C-alpha positions as CSV (number, residue, x, y, z in Angstrom):
1,V,-40.2,-20.4,29.6
2,E,-42.8,-17.4,28.8
3,L,-43.5,-16.9,25.6
4,V,-45.2,-13.8,23.6
5,V,-46.8,-14.0,21.0
6,D,-49.6,-11.6,19.1
7,S,-51.2,-11.6,15.7
8,H,-47.9,-11.4,13.8
9,T,-46.1,-14.5,15.5
10,A,-45.1,-17.0,12.5
11,M,-46.2,-20.7,13.8
12,I,-44.6,-24.3,13.0
13,T,-47.2,-26.9,13.3
14,G,-44.6,-29.0,15.4
15,E,-47.4,-31.6,16.7
16,G,-45.8,-34.7,17.1
17,L,-42.3,-33.7,16.3
18,I,-39.1,-33.5,18.5
19,A,-37.1,-30.4,18.9
20,T,-33.5,-30.7,19.8
21,P,-30.6,-27.7,20.3
22,G,-28.5,-27.7,17.1
23,V,-26.0,-30.2,17.0
24,V,-22.2,-29.1,17.5
25,D,-20.0,-30.8,15.6
26,S,-16.8,-29.8,17.6
27,H,-14.3,-31.2,15.0
28,V,-14.6,-30.5,11.4
29,H,-12.0,-30.5,8.6
30,L,-13.3,-28.0,6.3
31,S,-11.8,-29.8,3.4
32,S,-14.5,-28.7,1.0
33,P,-17.3,-26.3,0.8
34,E,-19.7,-29.3,0.7
35,V,-19.4,-30.1,4.6
36,V,-22.1,-27.0,5.0
37,P,-24.9,-28.2,3.2
38,A,-23.9,-32.3,4.6
39,A,-23.6,-30.2,7.9
40,L,-27.4,-28.5,8.2
41,A,-29.3,-31.8,6.4
42,A,-28.3,-33.4,9.3
43,G,-29.1,-31.3,11.9
44,V,-25.4,-29.3,12.6
45,T,-25.7,-25.7,12.9
46,S,-22.3,-25.1,14.7
47,L,-19.1,-26.4,14.5
48,V,-15.6,-25.7,14.9
49,G,-13.7,-25.9,11.7
50,M,-9.8,-26.1,10.9
51,G,-8.2,-26.0,7.1
52,I,-8.7,-23.8,4.0
53,G,-9.9,-26.2,1.9
54,G,-7.9,-28.0,-1.0
55,V,-4.6,-28.2,1.2
56,W,-3.3,-30.4,3.8
57,D,-3.6,-27.9,7.0
58,V,-5.0,-28.5,10.5
59,G,-5.5,-24.5,11.1
60,A,-7.2,-21.7,9.0
61,N,-3.8,-19.2,8.7
62,P,-2.2,-17.0,8.8
63,A,-4.5,-13.8,8.6
64,Y,-4.9,-14.0,5.0
65,N,-6.1,-17.1,4.6
66,L,-8.2,-16.5,8.0
67,H,-9.7,-13.6,6.5
68,S,-10.3,-15.3,3.3
69,L,-12.0,-18.2,5.0
70,I,-14.6,-15.6,6.5
71,E,-15.4,-14.0,3.5
72,G,-16.4,-17.4,1.8
73,W,-18.3,-18.5,5.4
74,R,-20.7,-16.1,4.5
75,D,-23.0,-18.0,2.5
76,A,-23.1,-20.7,5.3
77,P,-25.9,-20.5,7.8
78,V,-23.6,-22.3,10.2
79,N,-22.2,-20.4,13.5
80,V,-18.4,-21.5,13.3
81,A,-14.7,-21.0,15.4
82,F,-11.8,-21.6,13.0
83,L,-9.1,-23.2,14.9
84,A,-6.1,-21.5,13.7
85,R,-2.9,-23.9,14.0
86,G,-1.2,-24.7,17.2
87,S,1.4,-27.0,16.5
88,S,4.2,-24.0,17.1
89,S,6.7,-23.2,19.8
90,S,6.4,-20.1,18.8
91,Q,4.5,-17.5,20.9
92,E,4.3,-14.6,19.0
93,L,2.6,-16.5,16.3
94,L,0.0,-18.3,18.2
95,E,-0.4,-14.6,19.4
96,R,-0.7,-13.2,15.7
97,A,-3.1,-16.0,15.2
98,V,-5.7,-14.7,18.3
99,L,-5.7,-11.4,16.9
100,A,-6.5,-12.2,13.2
101,G,-9.5,-14.2,14.6
102,A,-8.6,-17.4,15.1
103,G,-11.7,-19.5,17.8
104,G,-9.1,-21.8,19.1
105,F,-5.7,-23.4,18.1
106,K,-5.6,-27.5,17.1
107,I,-2.1,-29.4,17.9
108,H,-1.5,-32.2,15.6
109,E,1.0,-34.9,15.1
110,D,1.7,-34.5,11.6
111,W,3.0,-30.8,12.3
112,G,4.4,-31.6,15.9
113,A,2.5,-32.5,19.1
114,T,6.2,-32.1,21.3
115,P,5.8,-31.2,25.2
116,R,7.4,-27.9,24.2
117,I,4.4,-27.5,21.7
118,V,2.1,-28.4,24.0
119,D,2.8,-25.9,26.9
120,T,4.1,-22.8,24.6
121,C,0.1,-23.4,22.8
122,L,-1.9,-23.8,26.2
123,G,-0.2,-20.7,27.9
124,V,-1.0,-18.6,25.1
125,A,-4.9,-20.0,25.0
126,E,-4.7,-19.4,28.8
127,Q,-4.6,-15.2,28.1
128,A,-7.0,-15.7,25.1
129,D,-9.3,-17.6,26.7
130,L,-9.4,-20.2,23.7
131,P,-9.6,-23.7,23.5
132,V,-6.8,-26.2,22.5
133,A,-7.9,-29.1,20.6
134,L,-4.7,-32.0,20.8
135,H,-3.7,-34.6,18.8
136,T,-1.0,-36.6,20.4
137,D,1.9,-38.2,19.0
138,T,0.9,-41.6,17.7
139,L,4.4,-43.3,17.7
140,N,5.8,-41.6,20.8
141,E,8.8,-39.8,18.8
142,S,8.7,-36.5,21.3
143,G,7.7,-38.3,24.5
144,Y,5.3,-40.4,26.2
145,L,1.6,-40.2,27.3
146,A,3.1,-38.9,30.6
147,D,5.0,-36.5,29.0
148,T,2.3,-34.9,26.6
149,L,0.1,-34.6,30.3
150,S,3.4,-33.4,31.9
151,A,3.1,-30.6,29.1
152,T,0.0,-29.6,30.0
153,R,0.2,-28.8,33.5
154,G,-3.3,-29.5,34.7
155,R,-4.7,-26.9,32.1
156,T,-7.8,-27.3,30.2
157,V,-7.3,-29.5,26.8
158,H,-9.8,-31.5,24.5
159,A,-8.3,-34.3,23.3
160,Y,-9.4,-35.2,20.3
161,H,-10.6,-38.8,19.5
162,V,-9.7,-40.4,22.3
163,E,-9.3,-44.1,21.1
164,G,-9.0,-44.8,17.3
165,G,-8.3,-42.0,15.3
166,G,-4.2,-41.3,16.4
167,G,-2.4,-40.5,19.3
168,H,-0.4,-42.3,22.2
169,P,-1.0,-45.9,22.2
170,D,-2.3,-45.9,25.2
171,L,-4.0,-42.4,24.9
172,L,-7.4,-43.9,26.0
173,E,-5.8,-43.7,29.8
174,I,-6.3,-39.6,29.2
175,V,-10.2,-40.4,30.5
176,S,-8.9,-40.8,33.7
177,Q,-6.9,-36.7,34.2
178,P,-10.3,-34.5,35.4
179,H,-8.7,-31.4,33.2
180,V,-8.3,-33.3,29.9
181,L,-12.0,-33.1,27.9
182,T,-12.3,-36.2,25.9
183,S,-14.3,-36.7,22.7
184,S,-14.8,-39.7,20.0
185,T,-15.5,-39.4,16.4
186,T,-18.3,-41.0,14.1
187,P,-15.5,-43.9,12.9
188,T,-15.2,-45.5,16.1
189,L,-19.1,-45.6,17.3
190,P,-20.4,-48.6,17.9
191,L,-18.4,-50.9,17.2
192,T,-19.1,-53.2,14.3
193,P,-17.8,-55.9,12.4
194,A,-16.9,-53.5,9.5
195,T,-15.1,-51.0,12.1
196,V,-11.4,-52.4,12.2
197,A,-11.7,-53.0,8.2
198,E,-12.7,-49.2,7.5
199,L,-10.2,-47.7,9.9
200,L,-7.3,-48.8,8.4
201,P,-7.8,-47.5,4.7
202,M,-9.3,-44.2,6.1
203,T,-5.9,-43.7,8.3
204,M,-3.4,-44.7,5.0
205,T,-5.4,-42.2,2.9
206,V,-5.8,-39.2,5.1
207,H,-1.8,-39.5,6.6
208,R,-1.0,-40.3,2.8
209,G,0.4,-43.5,3.4
210,H,1.4,-46.4,0.4
211,H,0.0,-49.8,0.7
212,G,3.3,-50.8,-1.0
213,V,5.4,-49.6,2.0
214,D,5.8,-52.1,4.8
215,S,6.1,-49.8,7.7
216,D,2.9,-47.5,6.8
217,L,1.2,-50.0,7.0
218,S,2.1,-51.2,10.1
219,I,2.0,-47.5,11.7
220,A,-1.6,-47.5,10.6
221,A,-2.4,-50.8,11.6
222,S,-1.2,-49.7,15.5
223,R,-4.0,-47.3,15.6
224,V,-6.4,-49.6,15.5
225,R,-6.9,-51.5,18.4
226,E,-9.8,-52.9,18.6
227,H,-10.3,-54.1,22.3
228,A,-9.5,-50.1,23.4
229,I,-12.4,-49.2,21.0
230,A,-14.5,-51.6,22.4
231,A,-13.3,-49.7,26.2
232,E,-14.2,-46.5,24.5
233,N,-17.5,-47.0,23.7
234,A,-18.4,-48.5,27.2
235,L,-16.7,-45.7,29.0
236,H,-19.2,-43.4,26.7
237,D,-21.8,-44.4,28.7
238,L,-20.5,-44.2,32.0
239,G,-20.4,-40.7,31.1
240,A,-16.0,-40.5,31.1
241,I,-16.0,-39.3,27.2
242,S,-18.0,-36.0,27.6
243,I,-18.4,-35.4,23.5
244,V,-19.0,-36.7,19.8
245,N,-17.8,-35.1,16.6
246,S,-17.0,-36.2,13.2
247,D,-13.9,-35.6,12.3
248,S,-15.5,-34.8,9.2
249,M,-13.0,-35.2,6.0
250,G,-10.1,-35.9,8.3
251,M,-11.6,-39.8,9.0
252,G,-15.2,-39.0,9.7
253,R,-18.3,-38.2,8.4
254,I,-20.0,-35.0,9.2
255,A,-23.8,-36.6,8.4
256,E,-23.1,-38.7,10.9
257,T,-22.3,-37.5,14.1
258,A,-26.1,-37.2,15.8
259,R,-26.7,-40.7,13.8
260,R,-23.6,-42.8,15.1
261,T,-24.6,-41.0,19.1
262,W,-27.8,-42.6,18.7
263,Q,-26.7,-46.2,17.4
264,L,-24.2,-46.3,19.9
265,A,-26.8,-44.9,22.8
266,H,-29.2,-48.1,21.6
267,V,-26.2,-50.8,21.9
268,Q,-25.1,-49.5,25.1
269,A,-28.9,-49.6,26.5
270,H,-29.1,-52.9,25.2
271,L,-25.8,-54.4,26.5
272,A,-27.5,-52.9,29.9
273,G,-30.4,-54.8,29.7
274,E,-32.8,-51.6,29.8
275,T,-34.3,-52.1,27.1
276,G,-37.9,-52.2,26.7
277,P,-41.8,-50.5,26.8
278,D,-41.5,-50.4,31.0
279,V,-37.7,-49.5,31.1
280,V,-37.3,-45.4,31.8
281,N,-34.2,-43.9,30.0
282,N,-34.3,-40.4,29.9
283,E,-30.9,-40.0,32.0
284,R,-29.4,-42.1,29.2
285,V,-30.9,-40.0,26.6
286,L,-30.2,-36.8,28.2
287,R,-26.1,-38.3,28.4
288,Y,-26.1,-39.2,25.0
289,L,-27.9,-35.4,23.3
290,A,-25.3,-33.4,25.8
291,K,-22.8,-35.3,24.0
292,I,-23.5,-33.4,20.6
293,T,-24.9,-30.3,21.8
294,L,-24.3,-28.3,25.3
295,N,-20.7,-30.4,26.2
296,P,-18.9,-29.5,22.7
297,A,-20.5,-25.8,23.4
298,I,-19.0,-25.5,26.6
299,A,-15.5,-27.2,25.7
300,H,-15.2,-24.5,23.0
301,G,-16.3,-21.9,25.0
302,M,-19.9,-21.1,22.8
303,A,-22.3,-22.7,26.0
304,A,-23.6,-18.4,26.1
305,D,-24.9,-19.0,22.7
306,V,-25.7,-22.2,21.1
307,G,-26.0,-25.7,22.3
308,S,-29.0,-25.5,24.6
309,L,-32.3,-24.0,24.1
310,R,-33.1,-21.6,26.7
311,P,-33.5,-18.0,27.2
312,G,-30.8,-15.6,25.6
313,R,-29.5,-18.2,23.8
314,I,-29.2,-18.0,19.8
315,A,-32.4,-19.8,18.8
316,D,-30.9,-22.8,16.7
317,I,-33.3,-25.5,16.7
318,V,-33.6,-28.9,14.8
319,L,-37.3,-30.5,14.3
320,W,-37.2,-34.3,14.2
321,R,-40.1,-36.8,13.1
322,P,-39.7,-39.5,15.6
323,V,-39.4,-42.1,13.1
324,T,-36.0,-40.6,11.2
325,F,-35.1,-39.0,14.7
326,G,-31.4,-38.5,14.8
327,A,-30.9,-39.5,10.7
328,Q,-33.0,-36.6,9.0
329,P,-34.3,-33.5,10.7
330,E,-37.7,-32.2,9.3
331,L,-36.7,-28.6,9.9
332,V,-33.4,-26.7,11.3
333,L,-33.6,-23.3,12.0
334,K,-31.0,-20.9,12.5
335,S,-31.2,-17.6,15.0
336,G,-35.5,-18.3,14.8
337,F,-35.7,-18.6,10.9
338,V,-36.0,-21.6,8.6
339,A,-32.5,-22.4,6.9
340,W,-32.6,-26.0,6.0
341,G,-35.1,-28.7,5.3
342,L,-37.1,-31.1,3.7
343,S,-39.4,-29.6,0.9
344,G,-40.7,-31.0,-2.6
345,S,-41.3,-29.7,-6.1
346,G,-41.6,-26.1,-6.3
347,S,-44.7,-27.2,-8.4
348,G,-46.4,-29.0,-6.0
349,S,-49.9,-28.5,-5.1
350,T,-49.0,-28.5,-1.5
351,R,-45.4,-28.2,0.3
352,L,-45.5,-31.7,1.2
353,T,-45.6,-32.8,-2.2
354,Q,-43.3,-36.3,-2.3
355,P,-40.8,-36.7,-2.9
356,R,-39.6,-34.2,0.2
357,V,-35.3,-33.9,-0.3
358,M,-33.2,-31.7,2.4
359,K,-32.8,-28.3,0.5
360,P,-32.1,-24.8,1.9
361,Y,-35.1,-22.6,2.6
362,F,-34.9,-18.6,2.4
363,G,-32.8,-18.4,5.7
364,G,-30.2,-20.6,3.6
365,L,-30.2,-17.9,0.3
366,G,-28.5,-14.4,-0.8
367,G,-27.7,-12.3,2.5
368,A,-29.5,-14.9,5.3
369,P,-27.2,-16.7,6.5
370,R,-24.9,-13.5,7.2
371,R,-27.9,-12.5,9.3
372,L,-28.2,-15.6,11.1
373,S,-25.4,-16.6,11.6
374,T,-22.0,-16.1,13.8
375,V,-18.4,-16.2,13.6
376,F,-16.7,-16.6,17.2
377,V,-13.4,-15.3,17.4
378,S,-11.6,-14.1,21.0
379,Q,-12.4,-10.6,22.6
380,A,-8.5,-9.9,22.5
381,C,-9.6,-9.5,18.8
382,L,-12.7,-7.4,19.4
383,D,-11.4,-5.2,21.9
384,D,-8.1,-4.5,19.5
385,S,-8.7,-2.1,17.0
386,A,-6.4,-2.8,14.6
387,A,-7.4,-6.8,14.4
388,S,-11.3,-5.7,14.6
389,E,-10.9,-3.1,11.8
390,A,-9.5,-6.0,9.5
391,L,-11.8,-8.5,10.2
392,P,-14.5,-9.0,7.2
393,K,-17.0,-6.8,7.6
394,G,-21.0,-7.8,7.2
395,V,-20.1,-11.0,9.6
396,R,-21.8,-11.0,13.1
397,Y,-18.4,-11.8,15.2
398,T,-19.1,-13.3,19.1
399,A,-16.8,-13.3,21.7
400,L,-15.5,-17.2,22.5
401,R,-15.6,-17.2,26.7
402,D,-15.0,-19.2,29.4
403,S,-13.3,-21.9,27.7
404,R,-10.6,-22.2,30.5
405,G,-10.0,-23.7,33.4
406,L,-12.7,-26.4,33.1
407,T,-12.7,-29.9,33.9
408,R,-15.0,-33.2,33.0
409,G,-17.0,-32.0,36.0
410,D,-17.8,-29.0,33.9
411,M,-19.2,-31.5,31.3
412,V,-23.2,-32.2,31.7
413,A,-24.3,-35.7,32.5
414,N,-20.5,-36.9,31.4
415,T,-18.6,-36.2,34.3
416,A,-17.1,-39.4,35.3
417,V,-13.3,-39.8,35.8
418,P,-12.7,-43.5,36.2
419,D,-9.0,-45.3,36.6
420,V,-8.2,-46.6,32.9
421,K,-5.1,-49.0,32.3
422,V,-4.2,-49.7,28.8
423,P,-2.0,-52.5,28.0
424,T,0.6,-53.1,26.3
425,T,-0.5,-56.0,24.6
426,P,-3.9,-56.4,22.3
427,D,-5.9,-57.9,26.0
428,A,-8.9,-56.2,27.3
429,V,-8.5,-52.7,28.8
430,L,-9.8,-51.7,32.3
431,V,-11.8,-49.5,33.5
432,D,-11.7,-49.3,37.5
433,G,-10.3,-52.7,37.2
434,R,-12.6,-54.3,34.9
435,A,-12.0,-56.1,31.9
436,I,-14.3,-54.7,29.0
437,D,-15.1,-56.9,27.0
438,V,-14.8,-57.0,22.7
439,H,-18.6,-56.5,21.6
440,H,-19.4,-55.9,18.1
441,A,-22.9,-54.6,16.7
442,A,-24.7,-57.1,14.6
443,D,-27.6,-54.6,14.1
444,L,-28.4,-51.2,14.2
445,P,-31.1,-48.7,13.9
446,L,-31.1,-46.0,12.0
447,T,-29.7,-47.6,8.9
448,R,-30.7,-49.0,5.7
449,L,-34.4,-48.1,6.7
450,Q,-33.6,-44.2,7.1
451,N,-30.4,-44.1,4.6
452,L,-29.1,-45.7,1.0
453,A,-25.7,-45.2,1.8
């Protein structure tokens, strides 16, 4: 990279720091505006969001709600693609969402994930070059995994939380399909002695289960499969699950997207016996970095703008001190301007006065976020004169592109398509015929030393 500097170039004294692309979190429920500072404080600079806050929804729709949400996003120094609800068998309704500014669709079992819905939504997405995120049918009410896959007809789909977050009981077998881009959410990564105990109450809460109703408890318990979670963890190290995201406020924490990814890498390196000063782990490091940066950007049509540090991309850069890498950034740059980071007292004698806490910098204040951030929409929306005119003004819009026709082979450092078999009993999952043992991580890095909670 050729970098031209002159006497007006500002510099960050970055010696000893690690620079990564901003984290791209591709599964975020926008239940509260508080998700924005939490994201920035964890190095997340782009997200794929759904919902409008304060209501029970998995999309940002209709146009009135979506445009109001864009207006409210003006002060957020974070790039965003808003997903509209894809759970509809009405092609016209989905097409209206495209023109309203949707950055993709979310199909969710709570609103319907029938084969007809999957087929209809993917048809509209193909025409609009938009991604589709899929949360499948836990109860097999409208069909089995084979029926869902048949409805995709080989068209690209992003399968959310392939284990532990709901969906077909044998959902992990979807990893065997090359046209399915797979991801995991933070609560199952890595598997620890507390994972199952935490998942059950989370599931009951977000799906409005009642602890006094035995059937609700049974359904929630059926979604938590420890043997499959263990296999999910192992599949990440094979590069068969290409993306990690948070499912923030839906059943996960946006502050843990990067942290849990690196914790999982640590656990898998130990299980493989690939640790110590003489081991070169660059391949594993790049594999896990891609899961939270470039791969989600590719899957959601953002890769021409975010997810990597390359000429022509938006300069969303996160600087980390090695001792807190993955847990707490030193500085977060949006479009090359410092937006968030560690800061001491305004009355301090130097900028390093302790204690330093995560706060907005000038890039996170006033009108700066509007200059520094991007709202991703479809090219069809921008090309339609009435639709583009209806979008809120004073916002930088960019078209999503190349999210269709993707396969696992398009994922960086995570291209594996193994044969996965999930037994109907709580026995070991088979990956290419090999049984995956359940392993609980007894201790992890990036925990109490870097975090009080």
